[in-house]
C-alpha positions in Angstrom: 0.0 0.0 0.0 1.5 3.3 -1.1 1.4 6.5 0.9 -1.5 8.0 -1.1 -3.6 4.9 -0.3 -2.7 5.2 3.4 -3.8 8.8 3.5 -7.1 8.0 1.8 -8.0 5.6 4.7 -7.7 8.3 7.3 -10.8 10.3 8.1 -10.6 14.1 7.8 -11.2 14.4 11.5 -8.0 12.4 12.2 -5.8 14.9 10.4 -3.6 17.1 12.6 -1.1 19.8 12.3 1.9 20.6 14.4 2.9 24.2 14.9 6.2 25.2 16.7 5.6 28.1 19.0 7.7 29.9 21.6 5.7 27.9 24.2 6.6 24.6 22.5 5.0 22.5 19.8 1.2 22.7 19.6 -0.9 20.1 17.8 -4.1 21.3 16.1 -6.8 18.9 15.1 -10.6 18.7 14.6 -12.9 17.7 17.5 -16.5 16.5 17.4 -17.2 17.9 20.9 -19.9 20.6 21.2 -18.0 23.7 22.1 -19.1 27.4 22.3 -17.5 30.7 23.3 -20.8 31.8 24.7 -21.1 29.5 27.8 -22.7 32.4 29.8 -25.8 32.2 27.5 -27.1 29.3 29.6 -28.0 31.3 32.8 -29.4 34.1 30.6 -31.5 31.6 28.6 -33.0 30.3 31.9 -33.7 33.9 33.1 -35.4 34.7 29.8 -37.5 31.6 29.9 -38.7 32.4 33.4 -39.7 36.0 32.5 -42.0 34.7 29.7 -41.1 37.8 27.6 -40.1 35.7 24.6 -43.3 33.7 24.7 -45.3 37.0 24.9 -43.5 38.4 21.9 -44.3 35.4 19.8 -47.9 34.9 21.0 -48.8 38.6 20.6 -47.0 39.2 17.3 -49.4 41.0 14.9 -47.8 39.3 11.9 -49.3 36.0 10.9 -46.9 33.6 9.2 -48.8 31.7 6.6 -46.1 30.2 4.4 -44.8 26.8 5.6 -41.3 27.9 4.4 -41.3 31.1 6.5 -39.1 31.3 9.5 -41.0 31.1 12.8 -41.5 34.3 14.8 -39.6 32.9 17.7 -36.6 32.2 15.5 -36.5 35.7 14.0 -37.1 37.6 17.3 -34.6 35.5 19.3 -32.0 35.8 16.6 -32.1 39.6 16.8 -32.2 39.5 20.6 -29.0 37.4 20.7 -27.3 39.6 18.2 -28.0 42.8 20.1 -27.0 41.1 23.4 -23.6 39.9 22.1 -22.3 43.2 20.9 -24.0 43.1 17.5 -24.3 46.6 15.9 -25.5 45.6 12.5 -28.1 43.2 11.2 -25.4 41.3 9.4 -23.7 40.5 12.8 -26.3 37.8 13.3 -24.1 35.5 11.1 -21.7 35.2 14.0 -24.2 32.8 15.7 -25.5 30.8 12.8 -22.8 28.1 13.1 -22.7 28.0 16.9 -23.8 24.5 17.9 -25.4 25.5 21.2 -27.2 28.8 20.7 -30.2 27.3 18.8 -30.5 24.5 21.3 -30.6 26.8 24.3 -33.4 29.0 23.0 -35.4 26.3 21.4 -34.9 27.5 17.8 -35.0 25.7 14.6 -32.1 27.8 13.4 -30.6 31.3 13.7 -32.0 33.2 10.8 -30.2 35.5 8.4 -30.1 39.3 8.5 -32.3 39.6 5.4 -34.9 37.5 7.2 -34.9 39.8 10.2 -35.3 42.9 8.1 -38.1 41.5 6.0 -39.9 40.4 9.1 -39.7 43.8 10.8 -40.9 45.5 7.7 -43.9 43.1 7.3 -45.3 43.8 10.8 -48.4 46.0 10.5 -47.3 49.5 11.2 -50.5 50.5 13.1 -50.0 47.6 15.6 -46.2 47.4 15.8 -45.8 50.0 18.6 -48.4 48.4 20.8 -46.9 45.0 20.3 -43.6 46.0 22.0 -45.1 48.2 24.6 -47.5 45.4 25.9 -44.6 43.0 26.1 -42.5 45.5 28.1 -45.2 46.0 30.6 -44.2 43.2 33.0 -40.7 44.6 33.3 -41.9 47.7 35.1 -42.5 45.7 38.2 -38.8 46.1 38.9 -39.2 49.9 39.0 -39.4 51.4 42.5 -42.8 53.0 43.6 -41.4 56.5 43.9 -39.4 57.0 40.7 -38.2 59.8 38.5 -38.2 59.9 34.7 -35.2 61.5 33.0 -35.9 62.7 29.4 -33.3 63.3 26.8 -32.7 63.1 23.1 -29.7 62.1 21.1 -28.5 62.5 17.5 -27.8 59.3 15.5 -25.8 60.0 12.4 -27.0 58.2 9.3 -25.3 57.3 6.1 -27.1 56.7 2.8 -30.7 57.1 1.9 -32.9 56.3 4.9 -36.5 57.3 5.7 -36.6 60.1 8.2 -32.9 60.8 8.0 -32.8 64.5 7.3 -30.5 67.5 8.0 -30.8 68.8 11.5 -28.7 69.7 14.6 -25.7 67.3 14.4 -22.7 68.2 16.5 -20.6 65.2 15.4 -21.0 65.2 11.7 -22.1 68.6 10.5 -24.1 68.5 7.3 -24.8 64.8 7.7 -28.3 63.4 7.9 -29.5 62.0 11.2 -32.3 60.7 13.3 -33.2 62.3 16.6 -34.9 59.8 18.9 -36.4 60.6 22.3 -35.8 58.4 25.4 -37.1 58.2 29.0 -34.8 56.6 31.6 -35.9 55.6 35.1 -33.4 57.4 37.4 -31.2 55.1 39.5 -32.1 51.9 37.6 -30.6 52.5 34.1 -33.8 51.1 32.6 -35.3 52.7 29.5 -39.0 53.2 30.0 -39.9 55.1 26.8 -38.6 55.5 23.3 -39.9 57.6 20.3 -38.5 57.6 16.8 -38.1 61.1 15.3 -36.6 62.5 12.1 -33.3 64.4 12.3 -34.8 67.9 12.2 -36.8 67.4 15.4 -35.9 69.5 18.4 -35.7 68.1 21.9 -39.4 68.8 22.8 -40.9 67.5 19.5 -43.6 64.9 20.1 -42.9 64.8 23.9 -46.5 64.8 24.8 -47.2 61.8 22.6 -44.2 60.0 24.1 -45.3 60.8 27.6 -48.9 59.6 27.0 -47.5 56.4 25.6 -45.4 55.9 28.8 -48.4 56.5 31.0 -50.5 54.1 29.1 -47.8 51.4 29.4 -47.5 52.0 33.2 -51.2 51.7 33.8 -52.1 52.9 37.3 -48.5 53.7 38.2 -47.1 57.2 37.8 -43.6 58.8 38.1 -43.5 61.5 40.7 -41.1 63.7 38.7 -40.2 64.4 35.1 -36.7 65.8 34.8 -35.0 67.2 31.6 -32.6 69.7 30.3 -33.2 73.1 28.8 -34.7 71.8 25.6 -37.8 70.7 27.4 -38.7 73.9 29.3 -41.4 75.0 26.9 -44.8 76.4 27.7 -46.6 73.5 26.1 -44.8 70.8 28.2 -45.0 72.8 31.5 -48.7 73.5 31.0 -49.3 69.8 30.4 -47.9 69.0 33.8 -49.9 71.8 35.5 -53.3 71.2 33.9 -53.4 67.4 34.1 -54.8 65.9 37.3 -52.6 62.9 37.5 -49.5 64.4 36.0 -46.1 64.2 37.8 -44.1 67.2 38.9 -41.5 68.7 36.6 -38.0 70.0 36.9 -36.3 71.5 33.9 -33.1 73.5 33.3 -33.5 77.0 31.8 -31.4 78.4 29.0 -29.6 81.6 30.2 -31.3 84.0 27.8 -31.5 87.8 28.0 -34.8 87.6 29.9 -33.3 85.1 32.4 -30.4 87.5 32.8 -32.8 90.3 33.6 -34.4 88.1 36.2 -30.9 87.6 37.8 -30.3 91.4 37.7 -33.5 92.1 39.7 -32.2 90.0 42.6 -30.6 91.9 45.4 -27.5 90.6 47.3 -29.6 89.7 50.3 -31.7 87.3 48.2 -28.7 85.1 47.6 -28.1 82.3 50.1 -24.5 81.2 51.0 -21.2 83.0 51.1 -19.9 84.8 48.0 -16.5 83.2 48.0 -14.7 82.4 44.8 -15.9 79.0 43.4 -18.7 78.6 46.0 -22.3 78.4 44.7 -25.0 80.7 45.9 -28.7 80.1 45.3 -31.8 82.2 45.2 -35.4 81.6 44.2 -38.0 83.9 42.7 -41.2 83.9 40.6 -40.6 84.7 37.0 -42.9 85.0 33.9 -40.7 84.7 30.9 -41.6 85.6 27.3 -44.1 83.0 26.0 -45.1 81.7 29.4 -48.7 81.9 30.4 -48.0 82.6 34.1 -45.3 83.1 36.7 -43.4 80.0 37.8 -41.0 79.1 40.5 -37.4 79.6 39.2 -34.3 78.5 41.2 -31.2 80.5 40.3 -27.6 79.7 41.1 -24.4 81.6 40.6 -20.7 81.0 41.3 -18.1 83.8 41.5 -15.2 83.3 39.1 -13.1 86.1 40.6 -12.6 87.6 44.1 -15.4 90.0 45.3 -13.0 91.7 47.7 -11.1 94.8 46.5 -7.3 94.6 46.7 -5.7 97.1 49.1 -3.0 97.9 46.6 -5.4 98.7 43.8 -9.0 99.1 44.9 -10.1 99.7 41.3 -8.8 96.3 40.1 -12.1 94.5 40.7 -14.8 96.7 39.4 -17.0 93.8 38.4 -17.2 90.1 39.4 -17.7 87.5 36.7 -20.2 84.7 37.5 -21.3 81.4 36.2 -25.1 81.2 36.2 -27.6 78.3 36.3 -31.4 78.5 36.4 -34.1 75.8 36.9 -37.9 75.9 36.6 -40.2 73.6 38.6 -43.7 73.3 40.0 -42.3 71.6 43.2 -43.4 73.6 46.2 -40.9 74.9 48.6 -42.1 72.5 51.3 -41.5 69.7 48.9 -37.9 70.7 47.9 -35.9 73.7 49.0 -33.8 75.7 46.5 -30.6 73.8 47.5 -32.4 70.5 47.1 -33.7 71.4 43.7 -30.2 71.9 42.4 -29.0 68.7 44.0 -32.0 66.8 42.6 -31.3 68.0 39.1 -27.6 67.2 39.2 -28.4 63.6 39.9 -29.8 63.5 36.3 -26.2 63.3 35.0 -26.3 59.6 35.2 -28.8 59.6 32.2 -25.9 60.7 30.0 -24.1 57.4 30.9 -27.2 55.5 29.6 -27.0 57.2 26.2 -23.3 56.6 26.0 -23.8 52.9 26.8 -26.6 52.5 24.3 -24.8 54.3 21.5 -21.3 52.8 22.0 -21.9 49.4 23.6 -25.4 48.4 22.3 -25.5 49.4 18.7 -28.1 52.1 19.2 -26.6 53.9 16.2 -26.8 50.7 14.1 -29.6 48.3 13.1 -30.8 50.9 10.7 -32.6 50.4 7.4 -33.9 52.5 4.5 -37.4 51.9 5.9 -38.5 53.8 9.0 -40.5 50.9 10.5 -37.5 48.5 10.4 -35.2 51.1 12.1 -37.9 51.9 14.8 -38.8 48.3 15.6 -35.2 47.2 15.8 -34.4 50.0 18.2 -37.3 49.0 20.5 -36.3 45.4 20.4 -32.7 46.4 21.2 -33.9 48.5 24.2 -36.0 45.5 25.3 -32.8 43.4 25.2 -30.9 46.1 27.1 -33.5 46.2 29.9 -33.5 42.4 30.2 -29.7 42.3 30.5 -29.8 45.0 33.2 -32.3 43.0 35.2 -30.3 39.9 34.7 -27.2 41.6 36.1 -29.2 42.8 39.1 -29.3 39.1 40.1 -25.7 38.3 39.3 -24.1 41.5 40.6 -26.6 43.4 42.8 -24.2 45.7 44.5 -24.0 48.2 41.6 -24.5 48.8 37.9 -21.9 47.4 35.5 -21.8 48.4 31.8 -22.1 45.9 29.0 -18.5 46.4 27.8 -17.3 44.6 30.9 -20.2 42.3 31.8 -20.3 40.7 28.4 -16.7 39.5 29.0 -17.5 38.4 32.5 -20.9 36.6 32.0 -21.3 35.8 28.3 -17.9 35.1 26.7 -17.1 32.0 28.6 -15.5 29.0 26.8 -17.6 25.9 27.5 -18.3 22.4 26.4 -21.8 20.8 26.2 -21.9 17.2 27.3 -25.0 15.0 26.9 -25.7 11.9 28.9 -29.1 10.4 28.4 -31.5 13.2 29.1 -29.0 15.2 31.1 -27.1 18.1 29.5 -24.1 19.4 31.3 -22.2 22.6 30.4 -18.6 22.5 31.4 -17.2 26.0 31.5 -13.5 27.0 31.6 -12.8 29.8 34.1 -10.4 30.3 36.9 -11.2 29.1 40.4 -11.5 32.7 41.8 -13.9 33.7 39.1 -15.9 30.5 39.6 -16.4 31.5 43.2 -17.9 34.9 42.0 -20.1 33.2 39.4 -21.4 30.7 42.0 -22.9 33.5 44.1 -24.7 35.0 41.1 -25.9 31.7 39.8 -27.3 30.9 43.2 -29.3 34.1 43.4 -30.6 33.5 39.9 -31.7 29.9 40.8 -33.4 31.2 44.0 -35.3 33.9 42.0 -36.4 31.4 39.3 -37.7 29.1 42.0 -39.5 31.9 43.8 -41.2 33.2 40.6 -42.0 30.0 38.8 -45.8 29.9 38.2 -46.1 26.1 38.8 -44.8 26.4 42.4 -47.1 27.3 45.3 -45.5 29.8 47.6 -45.6 28.2 51.0 -43.8 30.6 53.2 -43.6 34.3 53.7 -39.9 34.5 53.0 -40.4 33.3 49.4 -43.5 35.5 49.0 -41.6 38.6 50.0 -38.9 37.7 47.5 -41.1 37.1 44.6 -43.8 39.7 45.3 -46.2 38.0 42.9 -47.2 34.6 41.7 -47.9 35.3 38.1 -45.3 34.4 35.5 -46.4 37.4 33.5 -45.0 39.7 36.2 -42.0 38.0 37.9 -40.2 41.3 38.5 -40.2 43.3 41.8 -37.9 46.1 42.7 -37.0 44.4 46.0 -35.9 41.1 44.5 -34.0 42.5 41.6 -32.6 45.8 43.0 -32.0 45.1 46.7 -29.3 47.7 47.1 -30.9 50.5 45.1 -31.2 53.9 46.8 -34.8 54.4 45.6 
């Protein structure tokens, strides 16, 4: 038997290659073991199953699939969810998971679909029912929100390239002259959860369609209400403030004011005795007054703040050196009464809004909020809502694994998703063997135990028999397994 005949007898899987490296000779060969770089998907798949969110998305989908060759709704929606979760920023990134041997098994899929299938599906959903579809599915998540919560509103510019519906010229600080979209978001303060989203064209201003977005949020919340709406100077318009003041069940509002000439005149009318606090350099002073600015229907409570940039004391050597003192100015308008929040508390309350900017940064740079766009408005809008749903689910999942504080996706994906693992089947038992260091395994065990306890406490088929479990779950329905106490035990709210 010659050498060629001997080589033909060997199976392809038995071939191996030897590579000399600085660490020694390494042999590379094919294996038939089921391996995956996404070993952390297993706990998340269990979490997702227990929430019932995926089943609700499939059952309530307004698009009826009639063709026997069409991909199932579950396959399409889950394929997108996995892509957004695992750092996908384009529809085409779904192909990363099509050859993974474990992903489809974990989520009960026939297969991971292609990017074209996802886009066609999103475009086919009836437009008049698409928004309600996602909002109804999101409803159970809001059980994790504290009872006394604040909504932080803000908008962001998403730069677009090519010909896309709704992408027009508008305010664009990053790429001047480039078309953009300008979506509006509402974030629950202290939780990093996105409660509201509204798609808008690039030429929209901050307050455009705010009332419609707010009505949609209130409809989703049902009987629950935020106690305060908080936003920057782009939202301090007469229309928005009048909405808060004229509606019976409306929350309070706190908005920052732009330092216009009329606001400066209001500053000038204040005497020195109206300012609270010492006038030292770099130290803030505050004052409050009633102001009716141009375009306002009535006087409103305005909190003013200033900080001296130079010394207010004349120098003995040259008393004419400091004729005027330069100040930094801030102004806020609110309908909170003085007994509800003092002037100092108003400023402190507004400054806590800064965390919202971190949410936008995380969504745009770590969750592909700028991606998943299409030439069709409906595809772009629906993909953004599904991406935000995935973002909210991941944040809730992390509350169980690492409850002490919020961690951004750029680090938690490496810790809890990208784990090399091997799936071993023995009869009906499936075992996932993960490759991590012993110290990290000790950390993972604590999180996995909290997740298992939460699943047991919220499973609908289990009868809650003791008060301890009842306090942990908060409810017995699978449609609402979230409570703020069980998911956010260390939250300040």
